[in-house]
SETIGU-891746 format. One record per residue (C-alpha): x, y, z. Coordinates in Angstrom, 2 decimals, decimal comma. Layout:
<pts>
X Y Z
...
</pts>
This chain:
<pts>
-36,73 -9,03 0,45
-36,19 -11,06 -2,70
-33,91 -14,06 -2,39
-31,19 -14,05 -5,07
-29,33 -17,26 -4,17
-30,94 -20,37 -2,74
-27,97 -22,69 -2,02
-25,74 -20,72 0,30
-23,39 -21,58 3,15
-22,08 -19,13 5,74
-18,83 -19,80 7,61
-17,99 -18,17 10,93
-14,21 -18,54 11,04
-12,02 -18,54 14,15
-8,47 -19,62 14,88
-9,33 -23,15 16,05
-12,86 -23,69 14,76
-15,14 -22,83 11,87
-18,92 -22,98 12,20
-20,79 -23,72 8,97
-24,44 -23,06 8,20
-26,08 -24,41 5,03
-29,15 -22,54 3,82
-30,94 -24,70 1,27
-34,45 -24,79 -0,31
-36,78 -26,71 1,96
-40,07 -28,52 1,36
-43,09 -26,47 0,31
-41,01 -23,43 -0,61
-39,44 -23,01 2,82
-35,80 -22,83 3,87
-33,86 -25,71 5,40
-30,99 -24,71 7,69
-28,32 -27,15 8,88
-25,32 -26,27 11,03
-22,09 -28,00 11,99
-18,78 -27,09 13,59
-15,32 -28,13 12,36
-11,77 -27,65 13,54
-9,35 -25,76 11,30
-6,84 -28,56 10,74
-6,28 -29,76 7,18
-8,16 -33,00 7,84
-11,19 -31,22 9,32
-11,22 -28,61 6,54
-11,31 -31,45 3,99
-14,35 -32,82 5,86
-15,91 -29,33 5,72
-15,43 -29,20 1,95
-16,96 -32,68 1,59
-19,93 -31,75 3,80
-20,65 -28,59 1,80
-20,29 -30,41 -1,51
-22,62 -33,19 -0,41
-25,20 -30,60 0,64
-25,18 -29,11 -2,89
-23,97 -25,64 -1,88
-23,11 -23,31 -4,76
-22,11 -20,15 -2,82
-19,89 -20,11 0,27
-19,46 -16,88 2,27
-17,03 -16,10 5,11
-15,76 -13,07 7,00
-12,20 -11,78 6,77
-10,95 -12,44 10,31
-7,26 -11,55 10,60
-5,23 -14,30 8,92
-7,47 -17,12 10,14
-9,63 -17,04 7,01
-6,74 -17,98 4,75
-6,44 -21,75 5,38
-10,23 -22,10 5,19
-10,46 -20,10 1,96
-7,54 -21,91 0,31
-8,94 -25,36 1,16
-12,30 -24,49 -0,47
-10,93 -22,57 -3,45
-12,09 -23,94 -6,79
-14,69 -26,33 -5,33
-17,76 -24,08 -5,58
-19,32 -21,72 -8,11
-18,81 -18,77 -5,76
-16,46 -18,47 -2,80
-16,74 -15,09 -1,13
-14,58 -13,37 1,44
-16,47 -10,42 2,91
-15,44 -7,37 4,90
-16,48 -7,97 8,51
-17,73 -4,36 8,77
-20,22 -5,03 5,97
-21,88 -8,08 7,58
-22,26 -7,03 11,21
-25,14 -8,84 12,85
-27,90 -7,04 14,73
-27,19 -6,65 18,47
-28,26 -9,41 20,87
-28,30 -13,21 20,72
-24,81 -13,34 19,26
-23,34 -16,82 18,95
-21,11 -18,51 16,41
-24,13 -20,40 15,05
-26,22 -17,27 14,58
-23,27 -15,46 12,97
-22,90 -18,26 10,41
-26,64 -18,23 9,74
-26,60 -14,45 9,34
-23,77 -14,66 6,78
-25,73 -17,17 4,74
-28,86 -15,02 4,97
-27,27 -11,73 3,81
-25,55 -13,52 0,92
-28,77 -15,22 -0,14
-30,53 -11,85 -0,33
-27,65 -10,02 -2,07
-26,89 -7,68 0,84
-23,12 -8,14 0,74
-20,35 -8,01 -1,86
-17,22 -10,18 -2,05
-13,75 -8,76 -1,47
-11,06 -8,95 -4,13
-8,80 -11,99 -3,69
-5,96 -12,26 -6,24
-4,98 -15,60 -7,78
-2,48 -17,89 -6,05
0,60 -16,75 -8,01
-0,09 -13,10 -7,16
-0,75 -13,99 -3,52
2,70 -15,57 -3,30
4,29 -12,34 -4,54
2,13 -10,31 -2,14
3,39 -12,34 0,83
7,00 -11,63 -0,10
6,62 -7,94 -0,98
4,87 -7,29 2,32
7,57 -9,07 4,27
10,25 -7,16 2,35
8,59 -3,91 3,37
8,67 -4,93 7,03
12,39 -5,66 6,66
12,98 -2,25 5,07
11,09 -0,59 7,93
13,12 -2,56 10,47
16,34 -1,45 8,76
15,25 2,19 8,97
14,52 1,81 12,69
17,95 0,26 13,31
19,69 3,18 11,60
17,66 5,57 13,76
18,64 3,54 16,83
22,30 3,84 15,82
21,90 7,63 15,69
20,40 7,62 19,20
23,38 5,66 20,56
25,83 8,11 18,99
23,94 11,08 20,40
24,06 9,46 23,83
27,84 9,19 23,42
28,14 12,85 22,34
29,25 11,87 18,81
27,74 14,42 16,40
28,53 12,55 13,21
25,13 13,24 11,65
25,70 17,00 12,06
28,54 16,81 9,54
27,74 13,78 7,38
24,46 13,32 5,53
23,68 10,39 7,80
25,17 7,75 10,06
25,08 5,04 7,42
27,28 6,28 4,59
30,45 4,46 3,56
32,65 6,94 5,42
30,45 6,89 8,53
30,40 3,10 8,64
34,21 2,86 8,46
34,54 5,44 11,23
32,06 3,53 13,40
33,89 0,24 12,85
37,14 1,90 14,01
35,44 3,30 17,10
34,01 -0,11 17,97
37,49 -1,60 17,56
38,80 0,86 20,17
40,03 3,92 18,24
39,09 7,17 20,00
41,44 9,80 18,48
39,24 12,27 16,54
42,07 13,13 14,13
42,65 9,49 13,19
38,92 8,90 12,81
38,41 12,03 10,70
41,15 10,96 8,27
39,01 7,92 7,36
36,58 10,20 5,52
36,18 9,49 1,82
35,30 11,46 -1,29
33,44 14,72 -0,57
33,57 14,11 3,18
37,31 14,90 3,15
36,53 18,59 2,74
34,86 18,43 6,18
37,77 16,90 8,11
38,07 19,86 10,57
34,36 19,67 11,36
34,60 15,88 11,68
37,39 16,14 14,24
35,18 18,33 16,39
32,09 16,15 15,90
33,95 12,93 16,80
35,16 14,25 20,16
32,73 12,68 22,61
32,34 10,08 25,35
32,07 6,89 23,31
32,42 4,13 25,88
32,65 0,30 25,81
28,88 -0,09 26,31
28,27 2,15 23,29
30,60 -0,07 21,26
28,67 -3,22 22,24
25,32 -1,72 21,24
26,69 -0,30 17,96
28,19 -3,67 17,08
24,84 -5,41 17,50
22,99 -2,71 15,58
25,43 -2,79 12,67
25,30 -6,59 12,52
21,51 -6,42 12,48
21,53 -3,87 9,64
23,89 -6,11 7,64
21,55 -9,06 8,23
18,56 -7,00 7,08
20,45 -5,90 3,95
21,08 -9,54 3,04
17,47 -10,44 3,78
16,13 -7,61 1,60
18,48 -8,58 -1,25
17,37 -12,22 -1,07
13,68 -11,28 -1,04
14,18 -8,91 -3,98
15,78 -11,71 -6,00
12,96 -14,13 -5,18
10,29 -11,55 -6,00
11,92 -10,86 -9,37
11,86 -14,59 -10,14
8,17 -14,90 -9,22
7,29 -11,85 -11,33
9,20 -12,98 -14,41
5,93 -13,95 -16,22
4,61 -10,42 -15,59
7,63 -8,53 -16,94
5,55 -6,79 -19,62
3,13 -5,51 -16,98
6,00 -4,24 -14,82
7,49 -2,43 -17,82
4,19 -0,62 -18,42
3,83 0,42 -14,77
7,47 1,53 -14,51
6,93 3,87 -17,47
4,77 6,08 -15,20
6,63 9,05 -13,74
7,74 8,41 -10,15
7,12 4,65 -10,19
10,22 2,51 -9,69
10,71 -1,23 -9,91
10,00 -1,92 -6,22
6,81 0,16 -6,30
5,64 -1,59 -9,47
6,21 -4,97 -7,80
4,07 -3,91 -4,85
1,31 -2,65 -7,15
1,18 -5,95 -9,05
1,25 -7,93 -5,79
-1,62 -5,94 -4,27
-4,00 -5,38 -7,19
-3,00 -8,11 -9,64
-2,69 -7,70 -13,38
-6,28 -8,32 -14,51
-7,97 -4,91 -14,62
-11,29 -6,42 -15,72
-11,87 -7,10 -12,01
-12,42 -3,33 -11,65
-15,12 -1,97 -14,01
-13,53 1,50 -14,16
-10,42 3,30 -12,97
-12,60 4,96 -10,34
-13,50 1,56 -8,87
-9,81 0,66 -8,58
-8,92 3,98 -6,92
-11,81 3,66 -4,47
-10,81 0,08 -3,63
-7,22 1,16 -3,05
-8,30 3,97 -0,72
-6,89 6,93 -2,69
-10,23 8,32 -3,89
-12,57 10,59 -1,88
-15,41 8,75 -0,19
-19,05 9,72 -0,78
-21,16 11,18 2,01
-24,56 12,67 1,24
-27,51 13,22 3,55
-30,71 15,25 3,10
-29,53 16,30 -0,32
-26,32 17,81 1,02
-22,85 16,58 0,19
-20,27 16,89 2,92
-16,51 16,70 2,46
-14,97 13,49 3,68
-11,62 11,75 3,47
-10,57 8,70 1,57
-12,02 5,32 2,45
-10,00 2,52 3,98
-8,05 0,51 1,43
-4,95 -1,63 1,18
-2,38 -0,07 3,54
0,47 -1,65 1,59
-0,74 -0,30 -1,76
-1,47 3,14 -0,31
2,04 3,45 1,10
3,61 2,47 -2,21
1,45 4,93 -4,14
2,16 7,81 -1,74
5,90 7,14 -2,00
5,61 7,16 -5,79
3,57 10,36 -5,67
6,18 12,17 -3,60
8,90 10,96 -5,96
6,88 12,18 -8,96
6,36 15,56 -7,26
10,14 16,07 -7,17
10,55 15,58 -10,92
10,96 18,55 -13,27
8,57 19,55 -16,02
6,09 16,69 -15,57
2,32 16,52 -15,20
2,48 15,06 -11,70
4,89 17,71 -10,41
2,58 20,44 -11,75
-0,48 18,76 -10,24
1,25 18,40 -6,88
2,33 22,07 -6,84
-1,15 23,34 -7,72
-2,88 21,32 -4,98
-0,17 21,76 -2,34
-0,52 25,54 -2,53
-4,22 25,35 -1,67
-4,64 22,23 0,47
-1,22 21,23 1,73
1,36 18,59 0,79
-0,43 15,56 2,22
-3,65 16,05 0,25
-1,56 16,84 -2,83
0,34 13,55 -2,44
-2,93 11,60 -2,20
-4,25 13,38 -5,32
-1,11 12,49 -7,28
-1,33 8,89 -6,00
-4,91 8,81 -7,30
-3,72 10,02 -10,71
-0,93 7,43 -10,81
-3,34 4,58 -10,08
-5,88 5,98 -12,54
-3,21 6,02 -15,24
-2,15 2,49 -14,28
-5,66 1,13 -14,86
-5,86 2,71 -18,32
-2,36 1,61 -19,32
-2,88 -1,99 -18,22
-6,25 -2,04 -19,96
-4,84 -0,79 -23,28
-1,29 -2,16 -23,04
0,24 1,23 -23,90
3,19 2,93 -22,22
2,78 6,14 -20,24
3,04 9,40 -22,19
3,43 12,36 -19,85
1,12 15,30 -20,74
3,75 17,78 -19,52
3,86 20,47 -16,87
1,96 22,94 -19,10
-1,10 20,69 -19,31
-3,13 22,72 -16,82
-2,36 26,05 -18,47
-2,95 24,85 -22,04
-6,39 23,43 -21,32
-7,78 26,89 -20,50
-9,18 29,19 -23,18
-6,38 31,72 -23,98
-8,86 34,61 -24,22
-10,39 33,84 -20,83
-6,96 33,41 -19,25
-5,76 36,74 -20,75
-8,81 38,53 -19,36
-8,19 37,05 -15,91
-4,55 38,12 -15,93
-5,52 41,62 -17,14
-7,85 42,04 -14,15
-5,12 40,93 -11,77
-2,65 43,45 -13,21
-5,24 46,26 -13,04
-5,96 45,33 -9,40
-2,29 46,05 -8,68
-2,70 49,62 -9,96
-1,44 49,31 -13,53
-3,07 49,99 -16,89
-2,73 47,24 -19,41
-4,05 46,61 -22,90
-4,26 43,08 -24,26
-3,91 42,67 -28,03
-3,97 39,37 -29,87
-0,71 38,50 -31,61
-0,61 38,42 -35,39
-0,98 34,97 -36,86
</pts>
């Protein structure tokens, strides 16, 4: 196989050590291989960078191993012509004789012969936003779990608050819970704390609040509510910090937020995960495939078989699916019409992925051109068909129902 690069280093990265293998041109047209092991402390990584630079390496390749690749990658960033992070699934070594040294040598070999592609790594400012948006999402998930835990405690106590209220974390429900924790047990007194539209349900509330709420329930509820309040403050702080970091990208966020179903938080996640430079992805299809919202390709013996989407960024996929479901609930929009058409035939989950694909496709085009989103409308799918062909199809359907019908073109 033809060698594409001749000054390559492969790094086998672990938590405590990194094994480096330099693959350089040798005498008489051969290949000279040198190997060395380093620890992953800042001092040792600086020595690794110096050793690779002294060897004249131009391309450095490493596997993505959990989070352990990050300090190694960051310490070498900007020092070489090419610094590649590769998917570990794409560079699996042949079975047998597996050691850290042979893994490093194999990485250098596949990169030298062009048998592997680098993964997308956003610039440092986008990586900082990505770290915070991901952590914010974990906090939001934790908050949801705490609210669910609060519901479980109330069910254990025989308090059926969620049967009357929309949830156990509305303003009325929270005030009622605080009173119960403080020692109030009279259902009539508790029901009178209802606010706004909940006051029309006071009789039902009195019945729902008659249970066996004991001291141990009060202790658990107190801790759960305090934890939810802490998570609310944490989420608010992270949101403020994320907004500050994304201030230079406000124009990009405005473009993305113009897409139906995409809110500010979703737009922040999209920027954090895929960046703002769409030239990294040759086409919109490349971006959708990378994100994992496009169908994978599977062909063998000339036959194409249906297959699901490929693995992509879990964080970006979740944000896009949430945006797709929000867009599906809108009225008179392209995405709602697309969702309805596909959901009828293939179910809501596949429809949500299809709409997520369309949202990301539109994002690539909008960020490439700098234009705002212009919704084609819910009648897009019907207008793109030839009226004569559509009339003939509808005529056949009516005749199949046992009716006679004559179709005449309207006067101009």
